C-alpha positions as CSV (number, residue, x, y, z in Angstrom):
1,M,11.1,-147.3,-181.4
2,P,10.7,-145.2,-184.2
3,Q,9.7,-141.8,-184.4
4,K,6.1,-140.9,-185.9
5,P,7.1,-137.9,-188.7
6,P,5.2,-134.6,-187.9
7,A,1.8,-134.6,-189.9
8,A,2.1,-132.4,-192.5
9,P,1.5,-128.8,-192.2
10,K,-2.7,-128.0,-193.0
11,V,-2.9,-126.4,-196.7
12,V,-5.7,-124.1,-196.0
13,P,-5.8,-122.0,-199.7
14,R,-7.0,-118.7,-200.2
15,P,-10.3,-117.9,-200.3
16,S,-11.6,-117.5,-203.7
17,Y,-14.9,-115.0,-203.8
18,G,-16.2,-115.9,-207.7
19,I,-15.5,-112.6,-208.2
20,F,-15.2,-113.5,-212.3
21,S,-18.1,-116.0,-212.8
22,K,-19.9,-113.5,-210.8
23,F,-18.8,-110.5,-213.3
24,L,-19.9,-112.5,-216.2
25,Q,-23.2,-113.6,-214.9
26,L,-24.4,-109.4,-215.1
27,A,-21.8,-108.6,-217.7
28,G,-23.4,-111.5,-219.7
29,A,-26.9,-109.2,-218.8
30,Q,-25.4,-106.2,-219.5
31,W,-24.0,-107.2,-222.5
32,I,-27.7,-107.6,-223.5
33,H,-29.2,-104.5,-222.1
34,D,-26.3,-102.5,-223.9
35,A,-26.3,-104.2,-227.1
36,L,-30.2,-103.4,-227.5
37,H,-29.6,-100.2,-226.1
38,T,-26.7,-99.7,-228.6
39,F,-28.8,-100.1,-231.8
40,F,-31.6,-98.4,-230.4
41,L,-29.4,-95.2,-229.8
42,I,-27.6,-95.8,-232.9
43,Y,-30.7,-96.6,-234.8
44,L,-32.6,-93.6,-233.8
45,A,-28.8,-91.2,-234.3
46,R,-29.0,-92.1,-238.4
47,L,-32.7,-91.4,-238.9
48,S,-33.0,-88.2,-237.2
49,T,-29.7,-86.2,-235.7
50,S,-31.8,-83.7,-233.9
51,D,-33.9,-86.4,-232.3
52,Y,-30.9,-88.6,-231.2
53,G,-29.6,-85.1,-229.9
54,E,-32.5,-84.3,-227.6
55,F,-32.6,-88.0,-226.1
56,M,-29.3,-87.8,-224.5
57,V,-29.8,-84.8,-223.2
58,A,-33.2,-86.3,-221.1
59,F,-30.9,-89.5,-220.5
60,G,-28.5,-86.9,-219.3
61,L,-30.5,-85.3,-216.7
62,A,-32.6,-89.2,-216.2
63,S,-29.0,-90.1,-215.1
64,I,-29.2,-87.2,-212.6
65,I,-32.2,-89.5,-210.5
66,L,-31.2,-92.4,-211.3
67,F,-27.4,-92.0,-209.6
68,L,-29.2,-89.8,-207.0
69,G,-30.7,-94.1,-206.0
70,E,-28.1,-96.0,-206.7
71,F,-24.9,-94.2,-206.1
72,G,-26.6,-93.1,-203.1
73,L,-28.7,-94.7,-201.4
74,N,-27.8,-98.2,-202.5
75,Q,-23.9,-97.6,-200.8
76,P,-25.4,-97.5,-197.2
77,L,-27.4,-100.4,-198.3
78,V,-25.0,-103.3,-198.7
79,A,-23.1,-102.2,-195.4
80,S,-26.6,-102.0,-193.3
81,L,-27.4,-106.2,-195.3
82,C,-24.0,-107.1,-194.5
83,K,-24.6,-106.5,-190.3
84,K,-25.4,-109.6,-188.6
85,Y,-28.9,-109.3,-187.0
86,S,-30.1,-107.3,-188.6
87,H,-33.9,-107.5,-190.4
88,K,-33.4,-107.5,-194.2
89,G,-36.5,-107.2,-194.9
90,D,-37.3,-103.6,-192.3
91,I,-34.3,-102.3,-193.9
92,L,-35.2,-102.4,-197.4
93,A,-38.6,-101.2,-196.7
94,Q,-36.8,-98.0,-195.2
95,Y,-34.7,-97.9,-198.1
96,T,-37.5,-98.2,-200.9
97,L,-39.3,-94.9,-199.3
98,L,-36.7,-93.2,-198.8
99,K,-35.8,-93.9,-203.1
100,G,-39.9,-93.3,-203.3
101,V,-39.4,-89.9,-201.9
102,L,-36.2,-88.8,-203.5
103,L,-37.7,-90.1,-207.2
104,V,-40.6,-87.4,-206.4
105,A,-38.0,-84.8,-204.9
106,G,-35.5,-85.7,-208.2
107,W,-38.6,-86.1,-210.9
108,V,-39.9,-82.0,-210.0
109,G,-36.2,-80.6,-210.0
110,V,-35.9,-81.6,-213.5
111,V,-39.6,-80.8,-214.3
112,I,-38.2,-77.6,-213.5
113,F,-35.1,-77.3,-214.6
114,V,-35.9,-77.9,-217.7
115,Y,-39.3,-75.0,-217.6
116,W,-36.4,-72.8,-217.0
117,Q,-34.1,-73.6,-219.6
118,G,-37.2,-72.6,-222.3
119,Y,-36.6,-76.7,-224.4
120,T,-39.1,-76.9,-226.7
121,P,-42.9,-78.7,-225.6
122,G,-41.4,-82.1,-227.4
123,L,-38.0,-82.3,-225.5
124,K,-40.0,-81.2,-222.2
125,N,-42.7,-84.1,-222.4
126,L,-39.7,-86.7,-223.8
127,V,-37.0,-85.9,-220.9
128,M,-40.4,-86.4,-218.5
129,V,-41.3,-88.9,-219.3
130,I,-37.5,-90.8,-220.1
131,S,-36.8,-89.0,-216.1
132,A,-40.0,-91.8,-214.7
133,G,-39.3,-94.0,-216.6
134,V,-35.0,-94.4,-216.1
135,G,-36.1,-93.0,-212.2
136,L,-38.3,-96.7,-211.1
137,E,-34.9,-97.9,-211.9
138,A,-33.4,-97.1,-209.0
139,I,-36.2,-98.4,-206.7
140,A,-35.8,-101.8,-208.2
141,S,-32.2,-101.8,-207.5
142,S,-32.5,-101.9,-203.9
143,F,-34.1,-105.2,-204.0
144,F,-31.3,-106.5,-206.8
145,V,-28.3,-105.2,-203.4
146,A,-30.0,-107.8,-202.1
147,I,-29.9,-110.3,-204.0
148,R,-26.5,-109.3,-204.7
149,V,-25.8,-109.3,-201.5
150,E,-26.7,-113.3,-201.3
151,G,-24.0,-113.3,-204.0
152,R,-27.2,-115.0,-206.2
153,Q,-25.9,-111.9,-209.3
154,D,-27.2,-114.5,-211.8
155,L,-30.9,-114.1,-210.7
156,E,-30.1,-110.9,-211.3
157,G,-29.2,-111.4,-214.6
158,R,-31.7,-113.1,-215.5
159,I,-34.2,-110.4,-214.5
160,R,-32.4,-107.9,-216.4
161,V,-32.0,-110.0,-219.6
162,V,-35.8,-110.0,-220.1
163,A,-37.0,-106.3,-218.9
164,G,-34.1,-105.6,-221.8
165,I,-36.2,-106.8,-224.3
166,L,-39.5,-105.8,-223.8
167,G,-38.3,-102.5,-223.2
168,Y,-36.0,-102.0,-226.0
169,G,-38.4,-104.4,-228.9
170,Y,-41.0,-101.6,-227.8
171,A,-39.2,-99.2,-228.2
172,I,-37.5,-100.4,-231.5
173,A,-41.0,-101.2,-232.9
174,L,-42.1,-97.7,-232.1
175,L,-39.3,-96.4,-233.8
176,T,-39.2,-98.1,-237.1
177,L,-43.2,-97.5,-237.1
178,G,-42.3,-93.5,-237.0
179,A,-43.7,-92.7,-233.2
180,A,-43.7,-89.7,-231.7
181,P,-40.4,-89.3,-229.2
182,H,-41.8,-89.1,-225.9
183,W,-44.3,-92.2,-226.8
184,I,-41.2,-94.1,-227.5
185,A,-39.4,-93.0,-224.0
186,L,-41.9,-95.3,-222.9
187,F,-40.0,-98.1,-222.7
188,K,-38.0,-97.4,-220.3
189,L,-41.0,-96.8,-217.8
190,I,-41.7,-101.1,-219.6
191,E,-38.6,-102.2,-218.8
192,N,-38.2,-101.0,-214.7
193,V,-41.6,-101.7,-213.9
194,V,-40.6,-105.4,-214.9
195,N,-37.6,-104.8,-213.4
196,L,-38.9,-104.1,-210.2
197,I,-41.7,-106.8,-210.0
198,G,-39.0,-109.8,-210.8
199,G,-36.5,-107.9,-208.1
200,V,-39.3,-107.7,-205.5
201,W,-39.6,-111.8,-206.4
202,M,-36.7,-113.0,-206.0
203,A,-35.4,-110.8,-203.2
204,L,-38.6,-112.5,-201.1
205,R,-38.3,-116.0,-202.2
206,T,-33.8,-115.7,-200.8
207,T,-34.6,-117.0,-196.7
208,E,-32.4,-114.3,-195.9
209,F,-35.2,-111.9,-196.8
210,T,-38.2,-113.6,-195.7
211,G,-40.1,-110.2,-194.5
212,L,-40.7,-107.8,-196.4
213,S,-42.3,-104.9,-194.2
214,L,-42.5,-101.0,-192.3
215,K,-43.7,-101.5,-188.4
216,R,-43.7,-98.6,-186.4
217,K,-40.0,-99.4,-185.2
218,S,-39.3,-99.6,-189.1
219,L,-40.6,-96.6,-189.6
220,A,-38.8,-94.8,-186.5
221,R,-35.9,-95.9,-188.0
222,T,-36.5,-93.8,-191.4
223,W,-35.6,-91.1,-190.4
224,A,-31.7,-92.1,-188.9
225,T,-31.5,-93.9,-192.1
226,A,-31.9,-90.6,-194.1
227,K,-29.9,-88.5,-192.1
228,N,-27.1,-91.3,-192.7
229,G,-27.3,-91.8,-196.4
230,T,-27.3,-87.5,-196.7
231,V,-24.2,-87.5,-197.1
232,F,-24.0,-90.4,-199.8
233,V,-26.9,-88.8,-201.9
234,L,-25.0,-85.6,-202.0
235,M,-22.0,-86.7,-202.5
236,A,-23.7,-88.9,-205.7
237,L,-25.6,-85.2,-206.8
238,A,-21.7,-83.3,-206.7
239,A,-20.8,-86.8,-208.9
240,I,-23.9,-86.6,-211.3
241,L,-23.9,-82.5,-212.0
242,Y,-20.0,-83.1,-212.7
243,N,-20.4,-85.6,-215.1
244,K,-23.7,-84.2,-217.0
245,A,-22.8,-80.6,-216.3
246,N,-21.3,-80.0,-220.3
247,L,-23.8,-81.1,-221.4
248,Y,-26.0,-79.0,-220.6
249,F,-24.0,-76.2,-221.4
250,L,-23.3,-77.5,-224.8
251,Q,-26.5,-77.8,-225.3
252,S,-27.1,-74.1,-224.7
253,Q,-24.2,-73.4,-227.1
254,G,-24.6,-75.4,-229.8
255,G,-28.1,-77.1,-229.7
256,P,-29.1,-79.8,-230.2
257,I,-26.7,-81.5,-232.9
258,K,-23.2,-80.6,-231.3
259,V,-24.6,-82.6,-228.4
260,A,-25.4,-85.8,-230.9
261,Q,-21.8,-85.1,-231.9
262,Y,-20.5,-85.3,-228.4
263,S,-22.6,-87.8,-227.3
264,V,-22.2,-90.1,-229.7
265,T,-18.1,-90.7,-228.4
266,W,-19.2,-90.0,-224.7
267,E,-21.1,-92.5,-224.9
268,L,-18.8,-95.5,-226.2
269,V,-16.2,-94.2,-224.6
270,D,-18.2,-93.7,-220.6
271,G,-20.0,-96.8,-222.2
272,I,-16.8,-98.7,-221.3
273,S,-16.3,-97.1,-217.2
274,I,-19.9,-97.8,-216.4
275,L,-19.4,-101.3,-217.3
276,V,-16.6,-101.9,-215.6
277,S,-17.5,-99.6,-212.1
278,N,-21.4,-100.9,-212.2
279,L,-20.6,-104.4,-212.7
280,L,-17.1,-105.3,-211.3
281,L,-16.3,-102.4,-208.6
282,R,-19.6,-102.1,-207.3
283,S,-21.6,-104.9,-207.7
284,I,-18.6,-107.6,-206.8
285,L,-16.2,-105.5,-205.0
286,Y,-17.3,-103.6,-202.9
287,P,-19.2,-105.9,-201.0
288,L,-16.0,-107.5,-200.4
289,F,-14.5,-105.0,-199.6
290,V,-17.3,-104.1,-197.2
291,R,-16.6,-107.4,-195.8
292,L,-13.1,-107.5,-195.7
293,W,-12.0,-104.1,-193.8
294,K,-14.1,-105.4,-190.9
295,S,-12.7,-108.6,-190.6
296,D,-9.5,-109.4,-192.8
297,R,-7.7,-105.9,-193.2
298,T,-4.3,-107.7,-194.6
299,E,-6.6,-109.6,-197.7
300,F,-7.9,-106.3,-197.8
301,T,-4.8,-104.6,-199.2
302,R,-4.2,-108.2,-201.4
303,L,-7.2,-107.5,-203.5
304,A,-6.9,-103.4,-203.0
305,N,-3.5,-104.2,-205.4
306,N,-4.3,-107.1,-207.6
307,S,-7.4,-104.5,-208.3
308,V,-5.8,-101.2,-209.3
309,R,-3.0,-103.2,-211.4
310,W,-5.3,-105.2,-213.2
311,L,-7.7,-101.7,-213.7
312,I,-4.5,-100.1,-214.5
313,G,-3.4,-102.5,-217.4
314,A,-7.0,-103.2,-219.4
315,S,-7.7,-99.7,-219.2
316,I,-4.2,-99.0,-221.8
317,P,-5.2,-101.1,-224.5
318,I,-8.6,-99.9,-224.3
319,M,-7.8,-96.4,-224.4
320,F,-5.1,-96.9,-227.7
321,V,-7.6,-98.8,-229.7
322,L,-10.3,-96.5,-229.2
323,Y,-7.9,-93.5,-230.4
324,I,-6.6,-95.5,-232.8
325,E,-9.0,-96.0,-234.8
326,S,-12.2,-93.7,-233.4
327,D,-12.5,-92.9,-237.8
328,R,-13.2,-97.0,-238.4
329,I,-15.4,-97.3,-235.3
330,I,-17.8,-93.5,-235.4
331,G,-17.9,-93.7,-238.9
332,L,-19.3,-98.2,-239.1
333,I,-21.4,-97.5,-236.4
334,Y,-23.0,-93.9,-236.9
335,G,-22.0,-92.8,-240.7
336,G,-20.2,-89.9,-241.7
337,A,-22.7,-87.7,-240.3
338,Y,-20.1,-87.6,-236.7
339,Y,-17.4,-86.6,-238.1
340,D,-16.6,-84.4,-235.6
341,A,-16.5,-87.3,-232.7
342,M,-14.5,-88.5,-234.5
343,W,-12.1,-86.0,-232.9
344,M,-13.4,-86.1,-230.2
345,Q,-13.0,-89.2,-228.9
346,K,-9.3,-88.9,-229.1
347,W,-9.7,-86.4,-226.3
348,L,-12.1,-87.9,-224.4
349,V,-10.5,-91.7,-224.1
350,G,-8.2,-90.3,-221.3
351,T,-11.0,-90.6,-218.7
352,I,-11.5,-93.9,-219.2
353,I,-8.0,-94.9,-217.2
354,C,-9.1,-92.2,-214.4
355,G,-12.6,-93.7,-214.0
356,F,-11.6,-97.5,-213.5
357,V,-8.8,-96.1,-211.0
358,H,-10.7,-92.8,-209.2
359,N,-13.8,-95.2,-209.1
360,L,-12.1,-98.0,-207.1
361,A,-10.4,-95.7,-204.9
362,A,-13.6,-94.3,-204.6
363,Y,-15.4,-97.7,-203.2
364,L,-12.6,-98.5,-201.4
365,M,-12.7,-94.7,-199.9
366,M,-16.3,-96.1,-198.8
367,S,-15.7,-99.2,-197.8
368,Q,-13.4,-97.6,-194.8
369,G,-16.2,-94.8,-193.7
370,K,-14.6,-92.1,-195.3
371,Q,-17.3,-90.7,-197.4
372,R,-17.9,-87.4,-195.8
373,L,-14.4,-87.2,-197.2
374,L,-14.6,-88.4,-200.2
375,L,-17.6,-85.9,-200.4
376,F,-15.7,-82.7,-199.9
377,V,-13.8,-84.4,-203.0
378,Y,-17.0,-84.6,-204.8
379,I,-17.0,-81.3,-204.2
380,G,-13.9,-79.5,-205.4
381,G,-14.5,-81.7,-208.3
382,L,-17.8,-80.5,-209.5
383,G,-16.7,-76.1,-208.2
384,I,-13.9,-77.1,-211.3
385,N,-16.1,-78.6,-213.7
386,L,-18.3,-75.8,-214.0
387,A,-15.7,-73.1,-213.7
388,L,-14.2,-75.0,-217.1
389,C,-16.7,-76.0,-219.3
390,S,-18.1,-71.5,-218.2
391,T,-14.8,-70.2,-219.9
392,L,-14.1,-73.2,-222.1
393,I,-17.4,-74.0,-224.2
394,P,-18.2,-70.7,-225.2
395,M,-15.3,-70.0,-227.0
396,D,-15.2,-73.2,-229.1
397,P,-18.0,-76.0,-227.9
398,L,-17.2,-78.9,-228.9
399,L,-13.2,-79.4,-227.6
400,G,-14.1,-76.8,-224.4
401,T,-16.5,-79.7,-223.4
402,C,-14.2,-82.5,-223.7
403,L,-11.4,-80.9,-221.9
404,A,-13.8,-79.6,-219.8
405,M,-14.6,-83.4,-218.9
406,L,-10.6,-84.9,-219.7
407,I,-9.6,-82.1,-216.7
408,T,-12.2,-82.9,-214.0
409,K,-11.8,-86.5,-214.4
410,A,-8.5,-86.5,-214.4
411,A,-8.5,-83.8,-210.7
412,V,-10.7,-85.9,-209.1
413,A,-9.1,-89.6,-209.8
414,L,-5.7,-88.3,-209.4
415,T,-7.3,-86.5,-205.3
416,T,-8.9,-90.5,-204.0
417,T,-5.7,-92.1,-205.7
418,A,-3.5,-90.5,-204.2
419,Y,-5.1,-91.0,-200.6
420,C,-5.1,-94.0,-200.7
421,Q,-1.9,-94.6,-201.7
422,A,-1.0,-92.3,-198.6
423,T,-2.9,-94.8,-197.0
424,M,-3.0,-98.1,-197.8
425,R,-1.0,-97.8,-200.2
426,I,-2.8,-99.5,-203.1
427,I,-0.6,-99.1,-205.8
428,D,2.7,-101.4,-206.7
429,I,5.3,-99.8,-208.1
430,K,6.9,-103.0,-209.4
431,S,3.8,-103.6,-211.0
432,M,3.9,-99.7,-212.2
433,W,7.2,-100.2,-214.0
434,R,6.2,-103.2,-215.4
435,I,3.5,-101.6,-217.2
436,A,5.4,-98.6,-217.4
437,A,7.8,-101.0,-219.7
438,A,4.8,-102.6,-222.2
439,C,3.5,-99.2,-223.2
440,A,7.2,-98.0,-224.3
441,A,7.5,-101.3,-225.9
442,G,4.1,-101.4,-227.3
443,A,5.3,-97.7,-228.4
444,V,8.3,-99.3,-230.0
445,L,6.5,-101.6,-232.0
446,Y,3.9,-99.2,-233.5
447,L,6.3,-96.5,-234.5
448,A,8.8,-98.8,-235.8
449,T,6.0,-100.2,-237.9
450,Y,3.3,-97.8,-239.3
451,R,5.1,-96.6,-242.1
452,F,4.1,-100.1,-243.9
453,G,0.2,-98.3,-244.9
454,I,-1.7,-101.8,-243.3
455,R,-2.6,-99.8,-240.0
456,E,-3.5,-103.4,-237.8
457,I,0.0,-104.1,-238.4
458,P,1.1,-101.8,-236.2
459,E,-2.0,-102.1,-234.0
460,I,-1.6,-105.9,-233.6
461,L,2.4,-105.8,-232.5
462,A,1.4,-102.5,-230.1
463,L,-0.6,-104.3,-228.3
464,V,1.7,-108.0,-227.8
465,P,3.5,-106.2,-225.0
466,F,-0.1,-106.4,-222.7
467,I,-0.6,-109.8,-223.9
468,F,2.5,-111.3,-222.3
469,L,2.3,-108.3,-218.9
470,V,-1.2,-110.6,-218.2
471,R,0.0,-113.9,-219.0
472,Q,2.9,-112.9,-216.3
473,W,-0.1,-111.4,-214.0
474,Q,-1.6,-114.8,-214.2
475,R,1.1,-117.1,-213.2
476,E,2.4,-114.3,-210.3
477,L,-1.5,-114.9,-208.6
478,K,-1.5,-119.0,-209.1
479,A,1.7,-118.7,-206.8
480,Q,0.4,-116.5,-204.6
481,K,-2.5,-119.2,-204.1
482,V,-0.2,-121.7,-203.2
483,Q,2.8,-119.8,-201.1
484,A,-0.7,-118.7,-199.2
485,G,-1.3,-122.7,-199.5
486,I,2.1,-123.7,-197.6
487,N,2.0,-120.6,-195.5
């Protein structure tokens, strides 16, 4: 009797997380918002260098409040909402209450700071209005986190687009009419009131968030929630201070004109890091890392390895373009009045790879509950930054500002990445050799052709090796999926 052939092994493909589609959904909204923000700042910078510098001081102080609420409490909020058998409405109410307290305390702290620094009345008003508007975004983000946990980044994207158009439309209109800066600054309140209303509405419409309440038992737990979030808040405070301290040293040493020169290039360079950190890492990968660390350590490691090589591989071409084209980019966008920003950008591009790799390492550490260790890293970074700012900026305000930021970012990135490499082996040496080979090949092509006199030819040729590298990685990812299905 013929034997029945054995059944074919069941194919179990690797899970698909929809990372790319979710990233595009949020990126689309972010790009619209950033396009409006960039247009507003460029228009402002071309109209008045001093007004632009003052707006950047205001945004810098306001970002401290925002970072405390978003980074300080959104990370534990993700972990809380991912737990089974938790009442998500109560959790949202607790975190919203805590953020409200932080917002008020942070705003009062900013007011005390601007009076202590002796800013002009106009700058004081500008800072207070911008800080209130930007701080409100931290409260709205609680409900966006709830939407992200449900995998509905598309809803968040739609809300942010509408809010951005209304807010920046108001700002650009008033700027055209020549209104006073503190009236223009109301656009942040308009934008984030819309974000808050839309976020609450969409979160409560989601099945998992049918009730939003703050019951007596929930109030009793709020203090415990606050204590658990203290580490994140302190970590956020240290991180934002070492990112912004040089701006206030520069304001003291050089005034708003030099702040404008630095801010023009920093907005461009840091904007790229924020795009990756906020959209890809915080909004998409971090919730995945939290779940995988609890359920599938092997998949956690695989996703971490793939993430780090893609981030490093992407950062190098971006840095090269911003470095080699700094004069054209700054001159074309902001005009010839920002000559100093052109050479400053050549120093600041190094912060991009530091930001990419460090932010990934930081989210990997937080997904494993290593936030206390990360807090000490950030406190160390703040100490290094303050020491560098106090010594380098008085000697040469603009160069000192760039060096203080670059050295601090490199030190923090080296520390967190070294820890993750020692404990998780997130960096694949084979991938790093390939990236190094692509860099070497690109350098050879550039040096061999840059004497032709047409600068675009060597620049394009220098990027060709990275195109081949990306294609090779794509083939390897497909092979991994096939192999996983067979196994």
